[in-house]
RODO-2510 file (C-alpha; in nm, 4 decimals, decimal comma):
residues 463
     n   res          X          Y          Z
     1     m   -14,2999     3,7251     6,9117
     2     l   -14,0801     4,0245     6,8711
     3     e   -14,2259     4,0831     6,5270
     4     m   -14,5771     4,0923     6,6856
     5     l   -14,4648     4,3156     6,9628
     6     l   -14,3417     4,5586     6,6961
     7     t   -14,6238     4,5593     6,4995
     8     g   -14,8367     4,6144     6,8032
     9     w   -14,6343     4,9174     6,8944
    10     t   -14,6470     5,0569     6,5359
    11     v   -15,0316     5,0440     6,5500
    12     f   -15,0458     5,1874     6,9010
    13     y   -14,7975     5,4783     6,7929
    14     t   -15,0107     5,5444     6,4739
    15     v   -15,3452     5,5530     6,6565
    16     f   -15,1984     5,7616     6,9259
    17     a   -15,0408     6,0101     6,7066
    18     a   -15,3437     6,0406     6,4910
    19     l   -15,5574     6,1223     6,7931
    20     f   -15,3050     6,3676     6,9220
    21     l   -15,2654     6,5597     6,5970
    22     f   -15,6377     6,5841     6,5654
    23     g   -15,6325     6,7114     6,9297
    24     v   -15,3811     6,9875     6,8425
    25     t   -15,6160     7,1209     6,5669
    26     v   -15,8998     7,1400     6,8312
    27     f   -15,6537     7,2814     7,0819
    28     v   -15,5177     7,5626     6,8683
    29     h   -15,8697     7,6566     6,7865
    30     e   -15,9705     7,6883     7,1521
    31     f   -15,6366     7,8540     7,2432
    32     g   -15,7121     8,1279     6,9691
    33     h   -16,0343     8,1968     7,1638
    34     f   -15,8570     8,2002     7,5162
    35     i   -15,5743     8,4436     7,4021
    36     v   -15,8125     8,6921     7,2442
    37     a   -16,0676     8,6768     7,5347
    38     r   -15,8039     8,7572     7,7916
    39     r   -15,6906     9,0432     7,5644
    40     c   -16,0516     9,1738     7,5244
    41     g   -16,0869     9,1479     7,9256
    42     l   -16,3389     8,8570     7,9126
    43     i   -16,3952     8,6430     8,2194
    44     v   -16,2356     8,2998     8,1589
    45     k   -16,3408     8,0211     8,3949
    46     t   -16,1558     7,7407     8,2925
    47     f   -15,8906     7,6550     8,0254
    48     s   -15,8398     7,2865     7,9743
    49     i   -15,5863     7,0981     7,7722
    50     g   -15,7399     6,7679     7,6931
    51     f   -16,0845     6,6322     7,8270
    52     g   -16,2129     6,4379     8,1238
    53     r   -16,1112     6,4361     8,4967
    54     a   -15,8107     6,6654     8,5556
    55     v   -15,4768     6,4775     8,6076
    56     v   -15,3332     6,8265     8,7140
    57     q   -15,5087     7,1568     8,7953
    58     w   -15,4218     7,5039     8,9143
    59     k   -15,5738     7,8314     8,9527
    60     k   -15,4170     8,1626     8,8593
    61     d   -15,5918     8,4975     8,8325
    62     g   -15,9275     8,3419     8,8649
    63     i   -15,8768     8,0989     8,5863
    64     v   -15,8736     7,7121     8,6485
    65     y   -15,6170     7,5709     8,4221
    66     k   -15,5966     7,1845     8,3856
    67     i   -15,4900     6,8995     8,1986
    68     g   -15,7459     6,6391     8,1266
    69     w   -15,6670     6,2627     8,1426
    70     i   -15,7719     6,2346     7,7657
    71     p   -15,4897     6,4496     7,5983
    72     f   -15,6710     6,5174     7,2820
    73     g   -15,8155     6,8696     7,2226
    74     g   -15,9251     7,1254     7,4911
    75     y   -16,1753     7,3622     7,5677
    76     v   -16,2167     7,7151     7,7206
    77     s   -16,5125     7,8366     7,9155
    78     l   -16,6238     8,1950     7,8478
    79     p   -16,9607     8,2670     8,0429
    80     q   -17,0119     8,6152     7,8802
    81     l   -17,0770     8,4368     7,5434
    82     d   -17,3444     8,2385     7,6920
    83     p   -17,6745     8,4488     7,6316
    84     e   -17,8911     8,2313     7,8414
    85     g   -17,6471     8,2446     8,1427
    86     m   -17,6004     8,6269     8,0883
    87     e   -17,9637     8,6790     8,0991
    88     k   -18,0045     8,5032     8,4164
    89     i   -17,7355     8,7143     8,5805
    90     q   -17,8664     9,0488     8,4585
    91     g   -18,2242     8,9389     8,5618
    92     g   -18,0918     8,8530     8,9045
    93     e   -18,1771     8,4712     8,8820
    94     s   -17,7836     8,3841     8,9383
    95     k   -17,5566     8,4946     9,2136
    96     e   -17,2743     8,5361     8,9854
    97     t   -17,2039     8,8704     8,8377
    98     f   -17,0347     8,9363     8,4994
    99     p   -17,0291     9,2595     8,3303
   100     e   -17,1757     9,2992     7,9720
   101     i   -16,9400     9,3062     7,6814
   102     s   -16,9597     9,4986     7,3567
   103     p   -17,0605     9,3007     7,0428
   104     w   -16,7369     9,3883     6,8740
   105     k   -16,5307     9,1975     7,1507
   106     k   -16,7712     8,9020     7,1022
   107     i   -16,7007     8,9157     6,7319
   108     a   -16,3087     8,9307     6,7936
   109     v   -16,3435     8,6378     7,0299
   110     c   -16,5400     8,4230     6,7828
   111     v   -16,3106     8,5067     6,4955
   112     s   -15,9951     8,4348     6,6793
   113     g   -16,0659     8,0515     6,7146
   114     p   -16,0700     8,0033     6,3220
   115     l   -15,7866     8,2476     6,3047
   116     g   -15,5767     8,0222     6,5232
   117     n   -15,6387     7,7422     6,2813
   118     i   -15,5314     7,9458     5,9769
   119     v   -15,2085     8,0523     6,1595
   120     l   -15,1437     7,6945     6,2105
   121     a   -15,2122     7,6092     5,8774
   122     a   -14,9808     7,8757     5,7258
   123     l   -14,7003     7,7544     5,9587
   124     l   -14,7388     7,4225     5,8164
   125     a   -14,7560     7,5418     5,4871
   126     v   -14,4207     7,7396     5,5137
   127     a   -14,2628     7,4140     5,6591
   128     i   -14,3899     7,1876     5,3745
   129     w   -14,2160     7,4363     5,1503
   130     l   -13,8900     7,4753     5,3515
   131     i   -13,8262     7,1054     5,4770
   132     p   -13,5516     6,9472     5,2720
   133     g   -13,6634     6,6653     5,0358
   134     n   -14,0052     6,8278     4,9909
   135     e   -14,2240     6,5880     4,8267
   136     a   -14,5006     6,8368     4,7479
   137     g   -14,5724     6,9912     4,4286
   138     t   -14,6021     6,6685     4,2301
   139     q   -14,9425     6,7628     4,0943
   140     i   -15,0898     6,4679     3,9141
   141     r   -15,1978     6,5898     3,5611
   142     p   -15,5287     6,4714     3,4316
   143     i   -15,3690     6,1995     3,1982
   144     i   -15,4608     5,8426     3,1597
   145     g   -15,1854     5,6253     3,2518
   146     t   -15,3147     5,2762     3,2422
   147     i   -15,6801     5,1720     3,1426
   148     e   -15,8091     4,8133     3,1379
   149     t   -15,9106     4,7254     2,7927
   150     n   -16,2266     4,5386     2,8977
   151     s   -16,3551     4,8333     3,1117
   152     a   -16,6448     5,0486     2,9961
   153     a   -16,4341     5,3469     2,9685
   154     y   -16,2154     5,1539     2,7068
   155     t   -16,5445     5,0630     2,5244
   156     a   -16,6719     5,4360     2,5452
   157     g   -16,3306     5,5486     2,3643
   158     l   -16,0965     5,6473     2,6444
   159     r   -15,7603     5,5617     2,5596
   160     q   -15,4017     5,5590     2,7504
   161     g   -15,2264     5,8962     2,7081
   162     d   -15,5683     6,0941     2,6763
   163     e   -15,5497     6,4113     2,8605
   164     i   -15,8862     6,5288     3,0202
   165     i   -15,9567     6,8940     2,9517
   166     t   -16,3092     6,9277     3,0888
   167     v   -16,5437     6,7336     3,3048
   168     n   -16,9181     6,7992     3,2554
   169     g   -16,8081     7,1489     3,0993
   170     a   -16,5817     7,2397     3,3793
   171     a   -16,2165     7,2896     3,3188
   172     i   -15,9882     7,1149     3,5507
   173     k   -15,6157     7,1400     3,6334
   174     n   -15,5389     6,7945     3,8034
   175     w   -15,6484     6,4249     3,8528
   176     y   -15,7958     6,5252     4,1844
   177     d   -16,0269     6,7953     4,0291
   178     f   -16,1382     6,5227     3,7858
   179     t   -16,2312     6,2750     4,0405
   180     v   -16,4250     6,5446     4,2401
   181     e   -16,6206     6,6653     3,9204
   182     a   -16,6919     6,3007     3,8261
   183     l   -16,8110     6,2380     4,1987
   184     l   -17,0685     6,5097     4,2030
   185     k   -17,2469     6,4834     3,8887
   186     n   -17,5675     6,2781     3,9713
   187     s   -17,5666     6,0824     3,6376
   188     d   -17,4912     5,7295     3,5062
   189     t   -17,2488     5,9093     3,2803
   190     v   -16,9625     6,1778     3,3007
   191     a   -16,9047     6,4147     2,9921
   192     l   -16,5281     6,4354     2,9119
   193     d   -16,3379     6,6486     2,6620
   194     v   -15,9995     6,4872     2,6008
   195     r   -15,6851     6,5531     2,3941
   196     n   -15,4206     6,3014     2,2669
   197     a   -15,1517     6,3989     2,0066
   198     g   -15,3204     6,7291     1,9406
   199     v   -15,6610     6,5929     1,8612
   200     e   -15,9504     6,6543     2,0973
   201     r   -16,2620     6,4270     2,1401
   202     h   -16,5766     6,4463     2,3256
   203     l   -16,6712     6,1074     2,5405
   204     d   -16,9341     6,0093     2,7677
   205     i   -16,8058     5,7594     3,0101
   206     p   -17,0195     5,5332     3,2413
   207     v   -16,9863     5,6099     3,5910
   208     v   -17,0287     5,3304     3,8860
   209     k   -17,0262     5,3161     4,2565
   210     g   -16,6848     5,1771     4,3666
   211     d   -16,6165     4,9257     4,6578
   212     e   -16,6637     5,2010     4,9162
   213     g   -16,9731     5,3415     4,7763
   214     v   -16,8173     5,6414     4,6015
   215     r   -16,8856     5,7161     4,2296
   216     t   -16,5874     5,6533     3,9907
   217     i   -16,4846     5,5554     3,6621
   218     e   -16,3515     5,1800     3,6664
   219     g   -16,0344     5,0623     3,4934
   220     i   -15,8377     5,3616     3,4766
   221     e   -15,5408     5,5090     3,6746
   222     p   -15,3572     5,8411     3,6359
   223     a   -15,0181     5,8721     3,4689
   224     i   -14,8362     5,9579     3,8111
   225     p   -14,4931     6,1344     3,7849
   226     c   -14,2377     5,8847     3,9412
   227     l   -14,0497     6,1067     4,1590
   228     f   -13,7682     5,9942     4,3791
   229     g   -13,8041     6,0958     4,7486
   230     s   -13,4885     5,9572     4,9133
   231     v   -13,1761     5,7956     4,7916
   232     t   -12,9856     5,5444     4,9947
   233     k   -12,6230     5,6376     5,0444
   234     g   -12,3816     5,3953     4,8477
   235     s   -12,6803     5,2421     4,6732
   236     p   -12,6790     5,1853     4,2856
   237     a   -12,8848     5,5128     4,2395
   238     d   -12,6504     5,7063     4,4616
   239     r   -12,3415     5,5778     4,2297
   240     a   -12,5481     5,6652     3,9341
   241     g   -12,5815     6,0113     4,0396
   242     i   -12,9602     6,0195     4,1063
   243     k   -13,0798     6,2794     4,3584
   244     s   -13,3949     6,3343     4,5684
   245     g   -13,6282     6,5418     4,3666
   246     d   -13,5482     6,3577     4,0347
   247     t   -13,8233     6,2318     3,8315
   248     v   -13,7741     5,9260     3,6135
   249     l   -13,8851     5,9380     3,2519
   250     s   -13,7676     5,5988     3,1025
   251     f   -13,5990     5,2779     3,1990
   252     n   -13,4052     5,1043     2,9224
   253     g   -13,5936     5,3074     2,6787
   254     v   -13,9438     5,2234     2,8083
   255     a   -14,1438     5,5244     2,9032
   256     i   -14,2585     5,5505     3,2851
   257     l   -14,6213     5,5613     3,3484
   258     g   -14,5887     5,5499     3,7199
   259     w   -14,4214     5,3951     4,0404
   260     e   -14,5666     5,0318     3,9781
   261     n   -14,4486     5,0546     3,6093
   262     f   -14,0950     5,1525     3,7043
   263     t   -14,0897     4,8988     3,9914
   264     e   -14,1910     4,6056     3,7440
   265     l   -13,9164     4,7222     3,4926
   266     v   -13,6674     4,7325     3,7707
   267     q   -13,7467     4,3646     3,8829
   268     a   -13,7236     4,2557     3,5223
   269     a   -13,3615     4,4059     3,4783
   270     k   -13,0604     4,1796     3,5154
   271     p   -12,8584     4,2488     3,8288
   272     g   -12,4870     4,3642     3,7557
   273     v   -12,5866     4,4635     3,4022
   274     p   -12,5988     4,8555     3,3292
   275     a   -12,9383     4,9898     3,2335
   276     a   -13,0269     5,3109     3,0550
   277     l   -13,2079     5,5646     3,2832
   278     t   -13,3546     5,8964     3,1732
   279     i   -13,4459     6,1420     3,4415
   280     g   -13,5770     6,5144     3,4704
   281     r   -13,4063     6,7355     3,6901
   282     k   -13,4960     7,1070     3,7362
   283     g   -13,6238     7,1199     3,3897
   284     e   -13,3397     6,9428     3,2337
   285     t   -13,3408     6,5889     3,0754
   286     l   -13,0265     6,3820     3,1887
   287     a   -12,9399     6,0245     3,0629
   288     l   -12,7614     5,8186     3,3222
   289     s   -12,6545     5,4496     3,3621
   290     i   -12,7197     5,2393     3,6623
   291     v   -12,6390     4,9079     3,7657
   292     p   -12,9258     4,7186     3,9641
   293     e   -12,8219     4,4913     4,2489
   294     y   -12,9978     4,1800     4,3894
   295     n   -13,0862     4,2231     4,7556
   296     a   -13,0558     3,8880     4,9292
   297     e   -13,2326     4,0258     5,2351
   298     y   -13,5235     4,1431     5,0567
   299     k   -13,5020     3,8828     4,7994
   300     r   -13,5399     4,1304     4,5028
   301     i   -13,3605     4,3687     4,2899
   302     m   -13,3105     4,7142     4,4074
   303     i   -13,1357     5,0242     4,3187
   304     g   -13,1647     5,2264     4,6545
   305     v   -13,4485     5,4762     4,6005
   306     q   -13,7826     5,5386     4,7809
   307     l   -14,0918     5,7021     4,6175
   308     g   -14,1311     6,0645     4,6375
   309     g   -14,4429     6,3007     4,5789
   310     s   -14,7628     6,1184     4,6662
   311     g   -15,0021     6,3064     4,4598
   312     l   -15,2509     6,3339     4,7512
   313     p   -15,4900     6,6398     4,7197
   314     w   -15,3373     6,8256     5,0107
   315     m   -14,9859     6,7680     4,8658
   316     l   -15,0485     6,9253     4,5079
   317     y   -14,8616     7,2514     4,5617
   318     r   -14,5498     7,3402     4,7311
   319     n   -14,5933     7,7349     4,7380
   320     p   -14,7482     7,7954     5,0638
   321     v   -15,0004     8,0768     4,9342
   322     e   -15,1109     7,8089     4,6701
   323     q   -15,1514     7,5242     4,9612
   324     l   -15,3592     7,7541     5,1445
   325     k   -15,5589     7,8746     4,8309
   326     y   -15,6422     7,5106     4,7268
   327     d   -15,7383     7,3991     5,0734
   328     a   -16,0030     7,6866     5,0949
   329     l   -16,1335     7,6457     4,7302
   330     a   -16,1743     7,2695     4,8058
   331     i   -16,4000     7,3240     5,0947
   332     v   -16,6017     7,6044     4,9360
   333     r   -16,6365     7,3674     4,6196
   334     v   -16,8002     7,0741     4,8535
   335     l   -17,0276     7,3594     5,0359
   336     k   -17,1495     7,4796     4,6868
   337     a   -17,2114     7,1473     4,5755
   338     l   -17,4222     7,0724     4,9059
   339     i   -17,6692     7,3579     4,8092
   340     t   -17,6665     7,2824     4,4460
   341     p   -17,9794     7,0400     4,3855
   342     s   -17,8195     6,8346     4,0927
   343     e   -17,4941     6,7627     4,3153
   344     a   -17,6025     6,7719     4,6626
   345     k   -17,6869     6,3884     4,7073
   346     q   -17,3543     6,2937     4,5733
   347     a   -17,1776     6,5594     4,7825
   348     a   -17,3377     6,4504     5,0968
   349     g   -17,2633     6,0710     5,0182
   350     g   -16,8792     6,1727     4,9829
   351     l   -16,8450     6,3684     5,2890
   352     g   -16,6140     6,2231     5,5608
   353     g   -16,6555     6,2504     5,9433
   354     p   -16,4281     6,1839     6,2373
   355     i   -16,3668     5,8249     6,1488
   356     a   -16,2728     5,9079     5,7811
   357     i   -16,0541     6,2030     5,9186
   358     f   -15,8785     5,9460     6,1693
   359     s   -15,8170     5,7068     5,8837
   360     l   -15,6651     5,9706     5,6666
   361     l   -15,4596     6,0735     5,9549
   362     t   -15,3316     5,7262     6,0252
   363     m   -15,2462     5,6875     5,6459
   364     s   -15,0585     6,0101     5,6357
   365     i   -14,8430     5,9415     5,9396
   366     k   -14,7268     5,6011     5,7814
   367     m   -14,6344     5,8167     5,4659
   368     g   -14,4221     6,0491     5,6376
   369     i   -14,3897     6,3779     5,8270
   370     l   -14,4571     6,6043     5,5148
   371     n   -14,7897     6,4136     5,4246
   372     t   -14,8852     6,4535     5,7737
   373     f   -14,8219     6,8289     5,7781
   374     g   -15,0095     6,8548     5,4568
   375     l   -15,3312     6,6909     5,5949
   376     i   -15,3138     6,8782     5,9319
   377     r   -15,2839     7,2077     5,7321
   378     f   -15,5901     7,0862     5,5188
   379     l   -15,7989     6,9994     5,8149
   380     n   -15,7272     7,3391     5,9987
   381     v   -15,8181     7,5380     5,6870
   382     n   -16,1421     7,3148     5,6585
   383     l   -16,2196     7,3764     6,0366
   384     a   -16,1683     7,7482     6,0027
   385     v   -16,4139     7,7816     5,7119
   386     l   -16,6629     7,5577     5,8496
   387     n   -16,6757     7,7378     6,1847
   388     l   -16,7046     8,0794     5,9994
   389     l   -17,0562     7,9511     5,8489
   390     p   -17,3495     8,1544     5,9640
   391     i   -17,4887     7,8579     6,1733
   392     p   -17,6047     7,9578     6,5324
   393     v   -17,4222     7,6684     6,6944
   394     l   -17,0788     7,7585     6,5341
   395     d   -16,8579     8,0640     6,5654
   396     g   -17,0163     8,2213     6,2293
   397     g   -17,3554     8,2097     6,4129
   398     h   -17,2342     8,3972     6,7129
   399     i   -17,0666     8,6501     6,4788
   400     v   -17,4190     8,7210     6,2945
   401     f   -17,5853     8,7583     6,6182
   402     s   -17,3227     9,0184     6,7491
   403     l   -17,3373     9,1839     6,4044
   404     w   -17,6960     9,2278     6,4407
   405     h   -17,6655     9,3776     6,8011
   406     g   -17,3884     9,6057     6,6855
   407     i   -17,5513     9,7618     6,3874
   408     t   -17,9144     9,7765     6,5175
   409     r   -17,8104     9,8437     6,8914
   410     r   -18,0669     9,5794     6,9803
   411     k   -17,9886     9,2124     7,0947
   412     v   -18,1608     8,9039     6,9398
   413     n   -18,4166     8,7685     7,1821
   414     v   -18,2386     8,5366     7,4174
   415     k   -18,5012     8,2765     7,3557
   416     v   -18,4710     8,2970     6,9889
   417     q   -18,1157     8,2445     7,0191
   418     m   -18,1206     7,9493     7,2393
   419     a   -18,3984     7,7879     7,0166
   420     l   -18,1772     7,8392     6,7131
   421     i   -17,8690     7,7201     6,8757
   422     n   -18,0356     7,4111     7,0240
   423     l   -18,2004     7,3319     6,6891
   424     c   -17,8889     7,3627     6,5053
   425     a   -17,6794     7,1540     6,7618
   426     v   -17,9286     6,8549     6,7195
   427     l   -17,9038     6,8931     6,3329
   428     l   -17,5449     6,9183     6,3352
   429     i   -17,5179     6,6113     6,5754
   430     g   -17,7532     6,4240     6,3369
   431     a   -17,5206     6,5124     6,0423
   432     i   -17,2200     6,4010     6,1984
   433     l   -17,3951     6,0592     6,3053
   434     m   -17,5012     6,0220     5,9606
   435     i   -17,1699     6,1141     5,8075
   436     s   -16,9907     5,8516     6,0499
   437     f   -17,2418     5,5854     5,9526
   438     n   -17,1484     5,6595     5,5883
   439     d   -16,7697     5,6162     5,6940
   440     i   -16,8575     5,2900     5,8341
   441     d   -17,0495     5,1716     5,5537
   442     r   -16,7866     5,2684     5,3036
   443     k   -16,5368     5,0531     5,5036
   444     f   -16,7456     4,7647     5,5980
   445     q   -17,0357     4,7501     5,3426
   446     v   -17,3014     4,7689     5,6267
   447     k   -17,5850     4,8485     5,3858
   448     k   -17,4927     4,5889     5,1495
   449     f   -17,4805     4,3226     5,4411
   450     f   -17,8111     4,4049     5,5702
   451     g   -17,9503     4,4161     5,2250
   452     r   -17,8207     4,0613     5,1703
   453     l   -17,9724     3,9523     5,5199
   454     s   -18,2985     4,0900     5,4208
   455     g   -18,3025     3,9280     5,0862
   456     q   -18,2193     3,5859     5,2542
   457     t   -18,5115     3,6396     5,5066
   458     e   -18,7534     3,7217     5,2239
   459     q   -18,6482     3,3845     5,0445
   460     v   -18,6975     3,1957     5,3749
   461     k   -19,0623     3,3394     5,4141
   462     e   -19,1214     3,2282     5,0550
   463     k   -19,0429     2,8860     5,1148
***
């Protein structure tokens, strides 16, 4: 009973934390608008933390501040940025009177939301860099760690230890780059240039749709650096001199290809018998001796270490500038693919919506604070870039309208503005719904289920 309660509490905490953190990203965006709007002298009607009916609200300097009962995100009401509302005021159709503001102030307010997200992302990047026990920076190189001998990739000539140099002619730096390039190519095969023992080869590897509908090369796994995250005090690892951040290179003379491989070797070791361990530390190679112990509670052989660097795309770099640069280039790469005819279909199919974001957040929370910080940073940069796109319903669209006004001294016709804004709003909502359906389909195979159901119906009709 107690175990069930603890499990339930863990699930509740994880879900709440994921929603709250997603809300923080939205709140920071709106707070950026709020601060600059106040600085520029704009009228602010409402600033809300959270959504829904107000739990608490008060009025100060003409602004209604409130805390909604749904504490995720927030919003700011700026009537002077509403072109339709301002036209009614200036035409005498509304009793409210708000002064017209310059297009340059409008631009400043529109930019401030995405800028708020960039500031938060930068702070998180610095935190990831400074926090002791940092797991970031364990960039997974594009090297084949394991390959199934009965896979199509093996038949095509791919081998363990092959380093992937280019994918479809594009040079890559890490395993994530490799998976993205393989995903976007709308073809049954992916062209690889690989290198092993100084010899380069060209291979055409078959690509299939995986269990979640995403294109992949089956039967291969990367050679993941086996990095120690934390070391239990007084454990065999602690006594052997292992430190957080060390990378294990070999165990009893066997080269380590990943954490799972290392765990299997430890379990195969004899408890109480010294084992040879080779580790990498700050560019040096050290030979250590460790004595594994049998843990009666967990009923397994343990040495007292936990896995470090996750190799997740938002944790590839430790330097704050490199973190932010990677995040921005990643979203730009996807946007470029969406407007490239040969890549658009695959890119659209690989997009993730609110459901995918929530799933990633819950996963990151379970993996620790650094991974959570990394994903929130990644999401904030993505939100900033997307909001600056010149689409009428987004901040970038309002910036374009204001630039036109500022340069030509003429406003864009209000009816034209509202028509474009409403059209883009409908298209954006439709895109979000489509992406959300894809999220659900990847998770629960909805299309496959209805496809089978349809096939069964046809069989019944034939009978």
